[in-house]
C-alpha positions in Angstrom: 47.8 -11.7 32.4 44.6 -9.8 31.5 46.9 -6.7 30.5 48.5 -8.9 28.6 45.1 -10.2 26.5 44.1 -6.4 27.0 47.2 -5.7 24.6 46.8 -8.5 22.5 43.1 -7.1 21.2 44.6 -4.1 20.1 47.5 -5.9 18.3 46.2 -9.0 16.7 44.8 -8.0 13.0 41.6 -8.7 11.4 41.1 -12.1 9.8 38.7 -14.2 7.9 34.9 -14.4 9.0 34.2 -17.7 8.2 32.5 -20.7 6.8 23.1 -31.9 16.6 20.6 -30.8 18.7 17.8 -33.2 19.4 14.5 -31.8 18.5 16.3 -28.5 17.5 13.0 -27.7 15.2 10.6 -28.6 18.3 9.8 -25.7 20.8 11.4 -26.4 24.1 11.7 -24.3 27.1 14.5 -21.8 27.8 16.3 -21.5 31.3 19.0 -19.0 30.9 21.6 -18.9 33.9 21.5 -16.9 36.7 22.8 -12.8 36.3 25.5 -12.6 38.7 28.1 -10.1 37.2 28.9 -6.2 39.1 27.7 -3.3 37.4 30.9 -3.1 35.4 30.8 -6.9 34.3 32.8 -9.7 34.8 35.5 -9.8 32.3 35.5 -12.4 29.9 37.6 -13.0 26.6 36.9 -15.1 24.0 40.0 -16.3 21.4 38.6 -16.7 18.1 41.2 -18.7 15.6 40.3 -16.8 12.2 37.1 -15.3 13.2 35.5 -12.1 14.4 33.3 -12.0 17.5 30.9 -9.3 16.2 31.4 -9.0 13.0 33.1 -5.6 12.8 36.9 -5.4 11.5 38.4 -5.2 15.1 35.2 -6.9 17.6 34.1 -2.9 18.2 31.1 -3.5 20.2 27.8 -3.8 18.7 24.5 -3.4 20.2 23.8 -7.5 20.1 27.1 -7.5 22.2 26.1 -4.7 24.6 23.1 -6.8 25.3 24.5 -9.8 26.1 26.9 -8.1 28.5 23.8 -6.3 30.1 22.0 -10.0 30.4 24.8 -11.5 32.0 26.6 -9.0 33.7 29.6 -9.5 31.9 32.6 -7.2 29.9 32.9 -9.3 26.7 36.6 -9.1 24.6 37.3 -10.4 21.5 40.5 -11.7 20.4 41.3 -12.3 16.7 43.8 -14.8 16.3 45.7 -15.9 12.9 47.0 -19.1 12.7 50.4 -17.9 13.5 49.3 -16.1 16.4 47.5 -18.8 17.6 50.0 -21.3 17.9 52.3 -18.9 19.8 49.1 -18.2 22.1 49.3 -21.9 22.9 52.4 -22.7 23.2 52.7 -20.1 25.9 49.6 -21.1 27.8 48.7 -17.9 28.4 45.0 -18.4 27.3 41.7 -16.1 26.9 38.9 -17.5 29.1 37.2 -19.0 26.3 39.1 -20.5 23.1 37.6 -21.6 19.6 39.9 -24.0 18.0 40.0 -26.4 15.0 39.7 -30.3 15.7 43.5 -31.0 15.0 44.2 -29.1 18.0 42.2 -31.1 20.2 44.1 -33.5 21.2 47.2 -31.1 21.8 44.5 -29.2 24.1 43.3 -31.7 26.0 46.8 -33.6 27.0 47.9 -30.0 28.0 45.1 -29.9 30.5 44.1 -26.3 28.9 40.2 -27.3 28.5 38.3 -28.1 31.7 34.9 -30.0 31.2 31.8 -28.6 31.6 29.8 -31.3 33.6 30.4 -30.0 37.2 28.9 -26.9 36.4 26.1 -27.9 34.1 22.8 -28.4 37.1 23.6 -24.9 38.1 24.5 -23.1 35.0 24.1 -25.0 31.9 20.6 -25.9 31.5 20.4 -25.2 27.9 23.6 -26.7 27.1 22.2 -30.3 27.9 19.3 -30.1 25.6 21.6 -30.6 23.3 21.7 -34.2 23.9 22.9 -35.8 20.6 25.6 -33.1 20.4 26.7 -33.4 23.9 27.0 -37.3 23.5 29.2 -37.0 20.4 31.5 -34.5 22.1 31.6 -36.8 25.3 32.0 -39.8 23.1 34.5 -38.8 20.2 36.0 -35.1 21.5 37.3 -36.1 24.8 40.4 -38.2 24.6 38.9 -41.3 26.3 37.7 -39.4 29.2 33.9 -39.4 28.1 33.5 -35.7 29.7 32.0 -32.7 27.9 34.6 -30.2 27.3 33.3 -28.5 23.9 30.8 -26.3 22.5 30.0 -26.3 18.7 27.5 -23.8 17.1 24.8 -24.0 14.7 23.4 -27.2 15.6 20.1 -28.1 13.1 19.2 -27.6 9.3 21.2 -24.9 7.7 19.0 -22.7 5.9 16.5 -25.4 4.6 14.8 -22.4 2.2 18.0 -21.2 1.0 19.5 -17.7 2.1 18.2 -14.8 1.0 21.1 -14.5 -1.3 23.1 -17.3 -1.8 26.8 -16.9 -0.1 28.7 -18.9 -2.6 28.6 -18.6 -7.1 29.3 -16.3 -9.5 29.5 -13.2 -7.7 29.5 -9.7 -10.2 29.5 -6.6 -10.2 25.5 -6.2 -10.9 26.1 -2.7 -12.6 29.1 -3.9 -15.3 27.2 -7.2 -15.6 23.8 -5.5 -16.8 26.0 -3.4 -19.3 27.7 -6.3 -20.7 24.1 -7.4 -21.6 24.0 -10.1 -18.5 25.5 -13.0 -20.7 24.7 -16.4 -19.1 27.2 -18.0 -16.8 26.9 -21.5 -16.0 30.6 -22.7 -16.0 33.9 -21.1 -14.9 34.6 -20.3 -19.0 31.8 -18.5 -19.4 32.7 -16.6 -16.2 35.9 -15.6 -16.9 34.3 -14.7 -20.2 32.2 -12.1 -18.5 34.7 -10.7 -16.2 36.8 -10.3 -19.5 34.3 -8.1 -20.8 33.8 -6.2 -17.6 36.9 -5.2 -17.0 37.2 -3.9 -21.1 34.4 -1.4 -19.9 35.9 -0.6 -16.5 39.7 -1.0 -16.8 40.0 1.8 -13.9 38.1 3.1 -11.2 37.1 6.4 -11.1 40.3 7.4 -9.0 42.3 5.9 -11.7 43.3 2.7 -9.7 43.9 -0.3 -11.8 40.7 -3.1 -11.7 41.1 -6.7 -11.9 38.7 -9.5 -11.8 39.8 -10.5 -8.4 42.9 -11.6 -6.0 43.3 -14.2 -3.2 43.8 -14.2 0.5 46.7 -16.0 1.8 46.2 -15.7 5.8 44.8 -18.6 5.5 46.9 -21.1 4.0 45.7 -23.0 0.8 42.2 -22.2 1.7 41.9 -18.8 -0.7 43.1 -21.1 -3.4 40.5 -23.8 -3.3 37.5 -22.6 -1.7 35.7 -21.0 -5.0 35.6 -24.3 -6.8 34.7 -25.9 -3.6 31.8 -24.0 -2.9 30.4 -23.5 -6.6 30.9 -27.6 -7.8 29.7 -29.2 -4.8 32.4 -30.1 -2.2 33.0 -29.6 1.8 36.3 -29.8 3.6 36.0 -32.6 6.3 37.0 -30.9 9.9 40.0 -32.3 10.3 41.2 -32.6 6.6 42.9 -29.4 6.3 41.1 -29.0 2.6 43.9 -31.6 1.4 40.5 -34.2 1.2 36.8 -32.8 0.4 33.6 -34.4 0.6 31.5 -34.6 -2.4 27.7 -33.0 -1.3 26.3 -35.5 -3.5 27.5 -38.9 -2.4 29.4 -38.3 0.8 32.3 -39.8 -0.8 35.7 -38.5 0.0 38.5 -36.9 -2.9 42.1 -36.3 -2.5 41.8 -32.5 -3.3 45.7 -32.0 -4.0 46.4 -34.8 -6.0 43.2 -35.7 -8.1 43.8 -34.0 -11.0 42.5 -36.5 -13.2 39.2 -36.2 -11.7 39.0 -32.5 -11.7 39.4 -31.9 -7.9 38.4 -28.4 -6.7 42.1 -27.7 -6.2 42.7 -28.2 -9.8 40.0 -26.6 -11.1 40.5 -23.4 -9.1 44.3 -23.8 -10.3 43.0 -23.8 -14.0 40.7 -20.8 -13.4 43.3 -18.8 -11.6 45.6 -19.8 -14.5 43.1 -18.5 -17.2 43.0 -14.8 -15.4 46.4 -14.7 -15.0 47.0 -15.3 -18.6 43.9 -12.9 -19.7 45.5 -10.0 -17.2 42.6 -10.4 -15.2 44.4 -11.3 -12.0 45.9 -8.8 -9.0 49.1 -9.0 -9.5 49.3 -8.9 -5.7 47.5 -12.0 -5.5 50.3 -14.2 -4.0 51.0 -12.0 -1.3 47.7 -10.4 -0.3 46.2 -11.0 3.1 41.9 -10.4 3.9 42.8 -6.6 4.9 44.4 -5.9 1.6 41.6 -7.4 -0.5 38.9 -5.1 1.7 41.1 -1.8 0.8 41.4 -2.5 -2.6 37.5 -3.2 -3.0 36.5 -0.6 -0.8 38.3 1.5 -3.7 36.0 -0.2 -6.6 39.0 -2.4 -7.9 37.9 -5.8 -8.1 34.7 -7.2 -10.2 34.5 -10.5 -8.3 35.6 -12.5 -4.9 36.1 -16.5 -4.4 34.0 -16.1 -1.6 32.0 -12.7 -1.1 33.9 -12.2 2.2 36.2 -9.4 0.9 34.3 -7.1 -1.0 34.6 -4.3 1.6 32.2 -1.3 1.7 32.3 -0.9 -1.9 28.2 -1.1 -2.4 27.7 1.0 1.3 29.8 3.9 0.3 28.4 4.1 -3.4 24.6 3.6 -1.8 25.8 6.7 0.7 26.0 8.9 -2.0 23.2 7.3 -4.1 20.6 5.0 -2.2 19.3 3.6 -5.3 22.7 2.7 -7.0 23.4 -0.5 -9.1 27.2 -0.3 -8.0 27.9 -3.0 -6.2 27.8 -7.0 -6.6 25.1 -10.2 -6.7 25.9 -13.4 -6.6 24.6 -15.3 -9.5 24.0 -19.4 -8.8 26.3 -21.8 -9.6 25.3 -26.1 -10.0 25.8 -26.0 -5.7 24.0 -24.0 -3.6 25.8 -23.9 -0.2 22.5 -24.6 2.1 20.4 -27.1 3.6 22.6 -29.5 5.7 21.4 -30.6 8.3 24.3 -30.3 11.3 23.1 -32.6 14.5 26.2 -32.2 15.9 26.6 -28.5 15.4 29.7 -27.3 13.1 32.4 -29.4 14.4 35.1 -27.6 12.9 34.4 -24.9 15.4 35.4 -26.2 19.2 34.8 -23.7 22.0 35.5 -24.3 25.6 36.5 -22.8 28.9 40.5 -22.5 29.5 42.0 -23.7 32.8 43.1 -20.1 32.9 39.7 -19.0 33.3 39.3 -16.9 36.6 35.7 -17.4 36.4 34.5 -20.4 35.0 31.1 -20.3 36.5 30.4 -17.2 34.3 31.8 -18.4 31.2 29.6 -21.3 30.9 26.9 -19.2 31.8 28.1 -17.3 28.3 27.7 -20.6 26.8 24.5 -21.4 27.9 23.1 -18.2 27.1 24.4 -18.8 23.2 22.4 -22.1 23.4 19.5 -20.4 24.7 16.2 -19.9 22.6 16.4 -16.3 23.5 20.0 -16.1 23.2 19.8 -17.3 19.6 16.8 -14.7 18.6 18.9 -11.8 19.9 22.0 -13.3 18.0 19.4 -13.4 14.8 16.8 -11.0 15.1 18.0 -8.2 17.7 16.7 -6.9 20.8 13.1 -7.1 21.8 11.7 -3.8 22.0 14.2 -2.3 19.7 14.9 -4.6 16.5 11.3 -6.7 17.0 8.2 -7.5 19.3 5.4 -10.0 19.8 1.9 -8.5 18.1 -1.3 -8.8 19.9 -1.9 -12.4 18.6 1.7 -13.3 20.0 3.2 -13.6 16.6 6.9 -12.0 16.7 7.3 -9.3 13.9 10.5 -7.3 12.7 10.4 -3.4 13.0 9.7 -1.5 9.8 12.8 0.5 11.1 15.0 -2.6 11.4 14.0 -3.7 8.0 15.0 -0.6 6.7 18.2 -0.3 8.3 19.5 -3.6 7.3 20.6 -2.1 3.8 22.2 0.6 5.4 26.1 0.8 6.1 24.6 1.1 9.7 23.6 -2.4 10.0 27.0 -3.6 10.9 26.6 -1.6 14.2 23.6 -3.8 15.3 25.7 -7.1 15.1 22.8 -8.9 14.2 23.5 -12.1 12.3 27.1 -11.8 13.1 27.2 -14.4 15.6 26.4 -17.7 13.7 29.9 -19.0 14.4 29.3 -18.8 18.0 25.8 -19.3 18.9 24.5 -22.7 19.3 20.9 -23.1 17.0 21.0 -22.3 12.9 19.2 -19.3 12.2 15.9 -21.1 10.3 15.0 -23.8 13.3 12.2 -22.8 15.7 11.8 -20.5 18.4 9.4 -21.8 21.5 7.3 -19.1 20.0 6.9 -20.9 16.5 9.2 -18.8 14.4 12.2 -19.0 13.3 15.2 -17.8 15.4 16.0 -15.4 12.7 12.9 -13.4 12.0 14.3 -12.3 8.8 13.7 -15.9 7.8 10.2 -15.2 7.0 9.4 -15.0 3.3 7.8 -11.4 3.8 10.7 -9.8 5.5 13.2 -11.5 3.0 11.4 -9.4 0.5 11.0 -6.5 2.4 14.7 -6.5 3.4 16.0 -6.7 -0.2 18.5 -3.8 -1.3 18.1 -2.1 -4.4 20.4 -4.8 -6.2 18.9 -7.6 -4.7 15.1 -6.2 -5.6 16.5 -5.3 -9.2 18.2 -8.9 -9.7 15.0 -10.6 -8.3 12.6 -8.7 -10.9 15.1 -9.3 -14.0 15.2 -13.2 -12.8 11.1 -13.0 -11.9 11.6 -14.4 -8.6 10.7 -12.7 -4.8 14.6 -12.8 -3.6 17.4 -14.0 -5.4 18.1 -17.4 -4.0 14.7 -18.4 -5.3 16.9 -18.5 -8.9 19.0 -21.4 -7.4 16.1 -23.3 -5.9 14.4 -23.5 -9.4 17.4 -25.0 -10.8 17.2 -27.7 -7.7 13.5 -28.3 -8.9 14.4 -28.9 -12.1 17.5 -30.9 -11.7 19.8 -28.4 -13.1 21.6 -27.8 -9.5 21.8 -29.1 -5.8 22.1 -28.0 -2.4 23.5 -29.7 0.6 20.5 -31.6 1.7 22.2 -34.7 0.8 25.3 -34.2 3.0 25.6 -36.2 6.2 27.5 -34.4 8.6 27.2 -37.0 11.1 30.3 -38.8 9.2 32.6 -35.7 9.7 31.7 -35.6 13.3 32.7 -39.1 14.4 36.0 -39.1 12.4 38.8 -40.3 14.9 41.5 -37.6 15.9 44.2 -37.3 13.6 47.5 -39.1 14.7 50.3 -37.0 15.2 52.3 -38.3 12.2 49.8 -37.8 9.8 49.0 -34.3 11.1 52.8 -33.6 10.4 52.5 -35.0 6.9 49.3 -33.0 6.3 51.1 -30.3 7.6 53.9 -30.4 5.3 51.9 -31.1 1.9 49.7 -27.9 2.8 53.4 -26.3 2.6 54.8 -27.8 -0.5 51.3 -26.9 -1.8 51.3 -23.4 -1.3 54.8 -23.2 -2.4 54.2 -24.3 -5.9 51.1 -22.5 -6.4 52.9 -19.1 -7.7 54.6 -21.2 -10.6 51.4 -23.2 -11.4 49.2 -19.9 -11.9 51.8 -18.0 -13.4 52.2 -20.7 -16.1 52.4 -19.4 -19.7 51.3 -22.5 -21.8 49.5 -25.6 -20.8 52.5 -27.5 -21.4 54.1 -25.3 -18.8 51.1 -25.7 -16.5 51.5 -29.6 -17.3 54.8 -29.6 -16.0 54.5 -27.6 -12.6 51.3 -29.9 -12.0 53.2 -32.9 -12.4 55.8 -31.0 -9.9 53.8 -30.5 -7.4 52.1 -34.1 -7.6 55.7 -35.6 -7.1 56.4 -33.6 -4.5 53.8 -34.3 -2.5 54.1 -37.9 -3.5 57.8 -37.3 -1.7 56.3 -35.7 1.7 54.5 -39.1 1.7 50.9 -37.8 1.1 49.8 -41.1 0.2 50.3 -42.6 3.3 47.9 -39.3 5.0 45.6 -40.3 2.3 45.3 -43.9 3.1 44.7 -43.2 6.8 42.0 -40.4 5.9 40.4 -42.7 3.2 40.0 -45.6 5.3 38.6 -44.1 8.3 36.0 -41.9 6.3 35.0 -45.0 5.1 34.6 -46.8 8.0 33.0 -43.5 9.8 30.4 -43.8 6.8 29.7 -46.7 7.5 29.4 -46.5 10.8 26.8 -43.9 10.1 24.8 -45.9 7.6 24.8 -48.7 9.9 22.6 -46.6 12.7 20.3 -45.7 9.6 21.6 -42.1 9.8 
């Protein structure tokens, strides 16, 4: 089986890099488990659904990965799984040692006996895991199929970026050089954004190598995700962990909406359908948008063929390649703020849409639990977010941690990816801005002085133009002025206590997503408003025929019940 896993690592393609601890902001003592591996290291495989272990395209080793292997005596190997390959793997039962799943697979995994309980290993190998009492209690109560056992680890517990990221993750992403050339017009909504993209394409219709330029394309290797995430992020909605983007949560009110159906209230899906339809009619949408996958987007982005991206994930190495020729180039991207900023949520339960477990196929569960314990430890999280002590950072004479100048300089170079710093947030247990026992954030880059020092030339130029110290402060000012909002009002505990979706509801949701995807090309390529309305009505009718109302009523009822449960507890 081990050889099969090795082969899978070569075969499986790159996929998407996506999107509580009681007292996570308090100082706690670290207790890292024993290192018992051989010189070569105990083999340990991790399967990730639509994620990459190291942040590099094919999970190539990074300095962080090498250091984890060294400290734990393991030989760590990541397996990238898209949805199709994941389902084949799950059906075969030929599993890696550790596997990440979405909550909709929980019942299937537990009923098949694929997950082993961690409880028997915690005393000897899981002292750091045990400190996450709220998260563990929730996992035992709501994520155990009634057994009361602890099967799952969730990443990134605690408040997510309370002071915002250095640069916003989501918003109106633009080619900074071209945006400046067209006079930096105001962009505060989709109409203004499209107008700016149109002007940018007018002055840059083809690349220097003669390749056609488009505003953007869309990835299609994650279901409907690529066709709705842009508006979700820009306009204050978040997917429920078990909702498959059918049902979204308003981050301001914690109310649930029916994303694919609620056209009248301008749900994010329909905002994006209108957005992409306009791009299509203006000749701004890549004609391959309905068939492109993530690797296709990166390939074209590397050539400079896109002016923006719905998430910012697939802009490739365009900027880094240009910087290799001109370190001060402005040929790259910056995120202009939309009304919503994706930061500020308090994830006491961690990111419950990513559930990691030790599989029944694991030959060395002790070592697997030791690894999970390490990524829940203070020093394991500092390593993941700040690098190796003595190589990337250290303590000064007063005991204050500081980053090396070389580390700060490296961050804005193409070689940065080779470190692996910051690439593990989808795996490690604590959010980067929470406090290490030494009193500083796990990510030392979160300190304001390092944010400013670590800006790349485009971020510096943008900050100077906008009169701020670092880019996301523009959105923070919008929040203070009541012109924008973050995710601090989102109650993540509601999502965490939602019941498991019944099989019949899952089947309906799966069918509805298939139906929705099948109608997207016609909707986006509608040539007139009348044709758009006709195709919109046809999709909604097809969803009703697929029994979407039954699934919606189940979700709405259970969401409101869970919301009432949490609110009654004063959470």
